[in-house]
C-alpha positions in Angstrom: 146.9 2.4 -289.4 148.7 2.7 -286.1 147.2 4.4 -283.1 149.4 6.0 -280.4 146.7 5.9 -277.8 146.2 8.0 -274.7 147.0 6.7 -271.3 143.7 4.9 -270.4 144.1 5.5 -266.6 142.8 9.0 -266.5 139.2 9.5 -267.6 140.3 12.0 -270.3 142.7 9.4 -271.8 140.0 6.6 -271.7 137.6 9.0 -273.4 140.0 9.8 -276.2 140.7 6.1 -276.9 137.0 5.3 -276.8 136.2 8.1 -279.2 138.9 6.9 -281.6 137.7 3.3 -281.6 134.1 4.4 -282.0 135.0 6.5 -285.0 137.0 3.6 -286.5 133.9 1.5 -286.5 132.4 3.9 -289.1 135.2 3.0 -291.5 135.4 -0.8 -291.8 137.9 -0.5 -294.6 140.6 0.9 -292.3 142.6 -1.7 -290.6 144.2 -1.0 -287.2 147.5 -2.9 -287.2 149.3 -1.4 -284.2 148.2 0.2 -281.0 150.2 1.3 -278.0 149.3 3.5 -275.0 151.4 6.6 -274.3 152.1 6.7 -270.6 151.4 10.2 -269.3 153.1 9.9 -265.9 156.4 8.1 -266.7 159.6 10.1 -266.7 160.1 9.0 -270.4 158.8 11.9 -272.5 155.6 11.5 -274.6 157.7 12.5 -277.6 160.2 9.7 -277.0 157.4 7.2 -276.5 155.7 8.3 -279.7 159.0 7.8 -281.6 159.6 4.4 -280.0 156.0 3.2 -280.7 156.2 4.5 -284.3 159.4 2.5 -284.8 157.7 -0.6 -283.4 154.7 0.0 -285.6 156.8 0.3 -288.7 158.7 -2.9 -287.7 155.4 -4.7 -287.3 153.8 -3.3 -290.4 156.4 -1.9 -292.9 153.7 -0.8 -295.3 151.9 1.3 -292.7 150.1 4.2 -294.3 148.7 6.2 -291.4 149.5 7.1 -287.8 147.0 8.7 -285.4 148.4 10.2 -282.2 146.4 11.0 -279.1 148.5 14.1 -278.2 150.8 16.6 -279.8 154.0 15.3 -278.2 153.4 11.7 -279.3 152.7 13.0 -282.8 156.0 14.9 -282.8 157.7 11.6 -281.8 156.1 9.9 -284.7 157.4 12.7 -287.0 160.9 12.1 -285.6 160.7 8.4 -286.3 159.4 8.9 -289.8 162.1 11.5 -290.5 164.8 9.0 -289.3 163.6 6.6 -292.0 163.3 9.3 -294.7 159.6 8.7 -294.9 157.5 11.6 -296.1 154.6 13.0 -294.1 151.4 13.5 -296.2 149.6 15.8 -293.8 148.5 16.1 -290.2 145.9 18.1 -288.4 145.6 20.2 -285.3 149.1 21.5 -285.0 148.0 24.6 -283.2 149.9 23.6 -280.1 153.2 23.1 -281.9 153.3 25.1 -285.2 157.0 25.6 -285.2 158.0 22.1 -284.1 155.6 20.5 -286.5 156.4 22.6 -289.5 156.9 19.5 -291.7 153.2 18.7 -291.2 152.0 22.1 -292.3 154.5 22.8 -295.0 154.7 19.3 -296.6 158.4 18.9 -296.0 
């Protein structure tokens, strides 16, 4: 699994990351093989960062089978990077903020 983590500098980002890591402890069979923070204040878009980190995660772990993103824009970047490689998207959750942009997640293609 790869985790496109929230920016840990604001309290909300730190809380998201802590919640994810706490939840991960409940599932010892899941191996976190890549983690990178999405910078919320840089001029580089979160979507671009999500795509870049997904490419890096796939380079580090070509057999990666899951990506968790801390925000919608990073998730869309992950979708972009997966699409570039012709990789399918099994499913994703919480696409309410981007139903049109994330149609591959909700339609399966």
